[in-house]
MIMARDREN-228374 format. One record per atom (N, C-alpha, C, O): residue number from 1; x, y, z. Coordinates in nm, 2 decimals. Layout:
BEGIN
k_c1_c2_c3
NUM_X_Y_Z
...
This chain:
BEGIN
k_c1_c2_c3
1_0.09_-0.12_0.00
1_-0.02_0.00_0.01
1_0.10_0.13_0.00
1_0.20_0.14_0.05
2_0.04_0.19_-0.08
2_0.14_0.34_-0.12
2_0.07_0.46_-0.03
2_-0.06_0.46_-0.02
3_0.16_0.56_0.02
3_0.11_0.68_0.08
3_0.18_0.79_0.02
3_0.29_0.77_-0.03
4_0.13_0.89_0.03
4_0.17_1.02_-0.07
4_0.23_1.11_0.04
4_0.15_1.16_0.13
5_0.35_1.13_0.03
5_0.42_1.27_0.14
5_0.44_1.37_0.05
5_0.45_1.35_-0.07
6_0.46_1.49_0.10
6_0.52_1.58_0.05
6_0.67_1.61_0.11
6_0.69_1.61_0.23
7_0.78_1.63_0.00
7_0.90_1.66_0.05
7_0.94_1.79_-0.03
7_0.95_1.78_-0.15
8_0.96_1.92_0.04
8_0.97_2.03_-0.02
8_0.87_2.07_-0.10
8_0.90_2.14_-0.19
9_0.75_2.04_-0.10
9_0.66_2.06_-0.18
9_0.64_1.98_-0.32
9_0.55_2.01_-0.40
10_0.71_1.89_-0.33
10_0.71_1.78_-0.40
10_0.66_1.63_-0.37
10_0.71_1.56_-0.29
11_0.57_1.59_-0.42
11_0.51_1.45_-0.38
11_0.61_1.32_-0.39
11_0.67_1.27_-0.49
12_0.61_1.27_-0.26
12_0.70_1.17_-0.25
12_0.62_1.02_-0.22
12_0.57_1.02_-0.11
13_0.61_0.92_-0.28
13_0.52_0.82_-0.27
13_0.60_0.71_-0.21
13_0.70_0.67_-0.27
14_0.58_0.63_-0.06
14_0.64_0.54_-0.01
14_0.52_0.43_0.03
14_0.41_0.46_0.07
15_0.59_0.31_-0.01
15_0.53_0.20_0.04
15_0.52_0.16_0.19
15_0.62_0.12_0.25
16_0.43_0.17_0.23
16_0.38_0.15_0.41
16_0.45_0.03_0.45
16_0.52_0.04_0.54
17_0.43_-0.09_0.36
17_0.47_-0.20_0.42
17_0.62_-0.21_0.40
17_0.67_-0.32_0.42
18_0.72_-0.11_0.37
18_0.85_-0.11_0.37
18_0.89_-0.02_0.48
18_1.01_-0.01_0.49
19_0.82_0.05_0.54
19_0.85_0.14_0.65
19_0.91_0.08_0.78
19_0.84_0.00_0.84
20_1.02_0.11_0.81
20_1.09_0.03_0.91
20_1.08_0.14_1.07
20_1.08_0.09_1.18
21_1.08_0.24_1.05
21_1.10_0.36_1.15
21_1.07_0.52_1.10
21_1.07_0.56_0.98
22_1.04_0.57_1.21
22_1.00_0.73_1.16
22_1.05_0.78_1.26
22_1.03_0.72_1.37
23_1.13_0.91_1.26
23_1.19_1.00_1.36
23_1.18_1.14_1.32
23_1.17_1.17_1.20
24_1.19_1.23_1.42
24_1.23_1.37_1.36
24_1.38_1.40_1.35
24_1.45_1.35_1.44
25_1.43_1.48_1.25
25_1.57_1.48_1.23
25_1.61_1.62_1.16
25_1.52_1.69_1.12
26_1.71_1.65_1.14
26_1.75_1.78_1.09
26_1.81_1.74_0.93
26_1.91_1.67_0.93
27_1.75_1.76_0.83
27_1.83_1.73_0.67
27_1.94_1.84_0.66
27_1.92_1.96_0.68
28_2.09_1.78_0.61
28_2.16_1.84_0.62
28_2.18_1.94_0.52
28_2.24_2.05_0.54
29_2.12_1.92_0.40
29_2.13_2.02_0.31
29_2.06_2.17_0.31
29_2.12_2.27_0.30
30_1.92_2.15_0.34
30_1.85_2.28_0.39
30_1.87_2.32_0.54
30_1.81_2.42_0.57
31_1.93_2.25_0.62
31_1.93_2.27_0.74
31_1.78_2.29_0.80
31_1.78_2.39_0.88
32_1.70_2.24_0.79
32_1.55_2.23_0.82
32_1.52_2.11_0.92
32_1.59_2.01_0.90
33_1.43_2.12_1.01
33_1.40_1.98_1.09
33_1.27_1.93_0.98
33_1.17_1.99_0.94
34_1.30_1.80_0.96
34_1.19_1.72_0.88
34_1.17_1.58_0.95
34_1.24_1.54_1.04
35_1.08_1.52_0.90
35_1.04_1.39_0.96
35_1.11_1.28_0.86
35_1.09_1.27_0.74
36_1.18_1.19_0.92
36_1.30_1.10_0.84
36_1.21_0.97_0.87
36_1.17_0.93_0.98
37_1.18_0.90_0.75
37_1.10_0.76_0.74
37_1.21_0.67_0.71
37_1.28_0.70_0.61
38_1.24_0.56_0.77
38_1.37_0.45_0.71
38_1.26_0.33_0.66
38_1.16_0.28_0.70
39_1.35_0.30_0.54
39_1.28_0.21_0.49
39_1.33_0.05_0.48
39_1.44_0.05_0.54
40_1.30_-0.07_0.43
40_1.34_-0.16_0.45
40_1.47_-0.20_0.35
40_1.56_-0.28_0.37
41_1.45_-0.12_0.27
41_1.61_-0.12_0.16
41_1.73_-0.05_0.23
41_1.84_-0.05_0.19
42_1.70_0.01_0.33
42_1.80_0.08_0.39
42_1.82_0.23_0.35
42_1.90_0.30_0.41
43_1.75_0.28_0.27
43_1.73_0.42_0.22
43_1.63_0.47_0.33
43_1.55_0.39_0.38
44_1.64_0.60_0.34
44_1.56_0.70_0.42
44_1.49_0.82_0.33
44_1.56_0.87_0.23
45_1.38_0.85_0.35
45_1.32_0.99_0.30
45_1.27_1.09_0.41
45_1.20_1.06_0.51
46_1.32_1.21_0.36
46_1.29_1.34_0.45
46_1.16_1.36_0.40
46_1.14_1.34_0.28
47_1.05_1.39_0.49
47_0.91_1.45_0.44
47_0.88_1.56_0.51
47_0.94_1.57_0.62
48_0.79_1.65_0.48
48_0.75_1.76_0.54
48_0.66_1.73_0.65
48_0.66_1.81_0.74
49_0.58_1.64_0.64
49_0.48_1.60_0.77
49_0.52_1.59_0.87
49_0.64_1.55_0.88
50_0.45_1.61_0.99
50_0.51_1.60_1.13
50_0.49_1.43_1.15
50_0.46_1.35_1.06
51_0.52_1.39_1.29
51_0.54_1.26_1.31
51_0.37_1.22_1.32
51_0.32_1.14_1.25
52_0.32_1.28_1.39
52_0.16_1.26_1.42
52_0.09_1.22_1.27
52_0.04_1.12_1.24
53_0.12_1.32_1.19
53_0.05_1.32_1.06
53_0.09_1.19_0.97
53_0.02_1.15_0.88
54_0.22_1.14_1.01
54_0.27_1.02_0.95
54_0.22_0.92_0.99
54_0.19_0.83_0.91
55_0.20_0.91_1.12
55_0.14_0.79_1.20
55_-0.01_0.78_1.16
55_-0.08_0.68_1.15
56_-0.06_0.90_1.15
56_-0.20_0.88_1.10
56_-0.25_0.83_0.97
56_-0.35_0.77_0.94
57_-0.14_0.90_0.88
57_-0.14_0.83_0.74
57_-0.12_0.70_0.72
57_-0.21_0.63_0.66
58_-0.02_0.63_0.77
58_0.00_0.52_0.77
58_-0.08_0.42_0.85
58_-0.09_0.31_0.81
59_-0.13_0.45_0.96
59_-0.23_0.37_1.01
59_-0.38_0.36_0.95
59_-0.45_0.26_0.96
60_-0.42_0.48_0.89
60_-0.52_0.49_0.82
60_-0.53_0.43_0.68
60_-0.64_0.40_0.63
61_-0.40_0.42_0.61
61_-0.41_0.34_0.51
61_-0.42_0.20_0.52
61_-0.49_0.13_0.45
62_-0.33_0.15_0.64
62_-0.34_-0.01_0.69
62_-0.47_-0.05_0.72
62_-0.53_-0.15_0.68
63_-0.51_0.05_0.80
63_-0.68_0.01_0.84
63_-0.80_0.03_0.73
63_-0.92_0.02_0.76
64_-0.75_0.06_0.62
64_-0.85_0.12_0.50
64_-0.93_0.22_0.56
64_-1.05_0.21_0.53
65_-0.90_0.30_0.63
65_-0.98_0.43_0.67
65_-0.98_0.55_0.58
65_-1.08_0.62_0.55
66_-0.84_0.56_0.53
66_-0.82_0.67_0.45
66_-0.76_0.63_0.31
66_-0.67_0.56_0.30
67_-0.84_0.70_0.21
67_-0.81_0.66_0.08
67_-0.72_0.80_0.04
67_-0.75_0.92_0.06
68_-0.59_0.75_-0.03
68_-0.48_0.86_-0.06
68_-0.53_0.90_-0.20
68_-0.58_0.82_-0.27
69_-0.50_1.01_-0.23
69_-0.52_1.08_-0.38
69_-0.39_1.09_-0.44
69_-0.31_1.17_-0.39
70_-0.36_1.01_-0.54
70_-0.20_0.99_-0.58
70_-0.20_1.09_-0.72
70_-0.10_1.09_-0.79
71_-0.29_1.15_-0.73
71_-0.27_1.26_-0.88
71_-0.16_1.33_-0.85
71_-0.15_1.36_-0.73
72_-0.05_1.38_-0.96
72_0.01_1.46_-0.95
72_0.04_1.54_-1.07
72_0.05_1.48_-1.18
73_0.05_1.69_-1.06
73_0.06_1.76_-1.18
73_0.18_1.78_-1.24
73_0.26_1.85_-1.18
74_0.23_1.71_-1.36
74_0.34_1.70_-1.42
74_0.38_1.82_-1.49
74_0.33_1.85_-1.60
75_0.48_1.90_-1.43
75_0.55_2.02_-1.48
75_0.55_2.00_-1.66
75_0.57_1.89_-1.71
76_0.54_2.12_-1.73
76_0.57_2.14_-1.86
76_0.73_2.16_-1.89
76_0.80_2.21_-1.80
77_0.78_2.11_-2.00
77_0.91_2.11_-2.03
77_0.98_2.24_-1.97
77_1.08_2.24_-1.90
78_0.88_2.38_-2.03
78_0.93_2.52_-2.01
78_0.94_2.55_-1.84
78_1.02_2.63_-1.80
79_0.87_2.48_-1.78
79_0.88_2.48_-1.64
79_1.01_2.41_-1.57
79_1.08_2.47_-1.48
80_1.02_2.31_-1.62
80_1.13_2.21_-1.57
80_1.28_2.31_-1.64
80_1.38_2.33_-1.57
81_1.27_2.35_-1.76
81_1.40_2.44_-1.79
81_1.40_2.55_-1.70
81_1.50_2.57_-1.63
82_1.30_2.61_-1.68
82_1.30_2.76_-1.61
82_1.35_2.72_-1.46
82_1.44_2.78_-1.41
83_1.29_2.61_-1.39
83_1.34_2.55_-1.28
83_1.49_2.52_-1.26
83_1.56_2.57_-1.16
84_1.53_2.44_-1.34
84_1.67_2.40_-1.38
84_1.78_2.52_-1.37
84_1.87_2.54_-1.29
85_1.73_2.60_-1.46
85_1.81_2.74_-1.48
85_1.80_2.82_-1.36
85_1.89_2.90_-1.34
86_1.72_2.83_-1.29
86_1.72_2.93_-1.16
86_1.79_2.84_-1.06
86_1.84_2.91_-0.97
87_1.81_2.71_-1.05
87_1.90_2.62_-0.97
87_2.04_2.66_-1.00
87_2.12_2.69_-0.92
88_2.06_2.64_-1.13
88_2.19_2.67_-1.18
88_2.26_2.80_-1.15
88_2.38_2.82_-1.12
89_2.14_2.90_-1.18
89_2.23_3.05_-1.15
89_2.20_3.12_-1.02
89_2.21_3.24_-1.00
90_2.17_3.02_-0.93
90_2.16_3.09_-0.79
90_2.29_3.14_-0.73
90_2.28_3.23_-0.65
91_2.40_3.07_-0.76
91_2.54_3.13_-0.70
91_2.58_3.25_-0.79
91_2.51_3.29_-0.89
92_2.69_3.31_-0.74
92_2.72_3.43_-0.78
92_2.77_3.45_-0.92
92_2.76_3.56_-0.97
93_2.81_3.34_-0.97
93_2.85_3.34_-1.10
93_2.99_3.43_-1.11
93_3.01_3.48_-1.21
94_3.06_3.43_-1.01
94_3.19_3.53_-1.02
94_3.30_3.42_-1.08
94_3.31_3.30_-1.04
95_3.39_3.48_-1.18
95_3.50_3.40_-1.22
95_3.59_3.36_-1.10
95_3.61_3.42_-0.99
96_3.65_3.25_-1.13
96_3.76_3.22_-1.03
96_3.86_3.29_-1.04
96_3.89_3.36_-1.14
97_3.94_3.30_-0.93
97_4.05_3.39_-0.90
97_4.19_3.32_-1.01
97_4.21_3.20_-1.02
98_4.25_3.41_-1.06
98_4.36_3.38_-1.19
98_4.47_3.30_-1.09
98_4.51_3.34_-0.98
99_4.50_3.20_-1.13
99_4.59_3.10_-1.08
99_4.70_3.09_-1.18
99_4.67_3.04_-1.29
100_4.84_3.12_-1.17
100_4.91_3.10_-1.29
100_4.93_2.93_-1.30
100_4.89_2.87_-1.20
101_4.98_2.87_-1.38
101_5.02_2.75_-1.42
101_5.13_2.73_-1.37
101_5.23_2.80_-1.40
102_5.15_2.63_-1.28
102_5.27_2.57_-1.20
102_5.36_2.51_-1.32
102_5.33_2.47_-1.43
103_5.49_2.53_-1.27
103_5.60_2.45_-1.35
103_5.64_2.32_-1.29
103_5.69_2.31_-1.18
104_5.62_2.23_-1.37
104_5.67_2.11_-1.33
104_5.82_2.07_-1.39
104_5.84_2.10_-1.51
105_5.90_2.02_-1.32
105_6.04_2.00_-1.37
105_6.03_1.86_-1.45
105_6.14_1.83_-1.50
106_5.95_1.79_-1.46
106_5.93_1.66_-1.52
106_5.91_1.71_-1.69
106_5.96_1.65_-1.79
107_5.82_1.82_-1.71
107_5.80_1.84_-1.83
107_5.87_1.90_-1.91
107_5.83_1.95_-2.01
108_6.03_1.90_-1.88
108_6.12_1.97_-1.95
108_6.18_1.88_-2.09
108_6.22_1.76_-2.08
109_6.17_1.94_-2.18
109_6.21_1.84_-2.31
109_6.32_1.88_-2.34
109_6.38_1.82_-2.44
């Protein structure tokens, strides 16, 4: 059975039968507190939902109380290119400092 969680605004689908553990942790990349879901494959997934929401969703799906909507809006090619461009140009785009080429004694002919 699958459950749809959100990770930084993007949907993440997790198989409920593969969940081993759940805990709150800090994601290193964004330095934000998120819920970490451990899977039987050894992988882990960070999700935006809190611990209580994760437990409610998992128990609701297992007990067939909650039915999950798995719909997902696929972004257009232009939106993908634009988001990739934004990610690539977030840095300062400053040129690297000039470093003269080192002379090696082995390349004397």
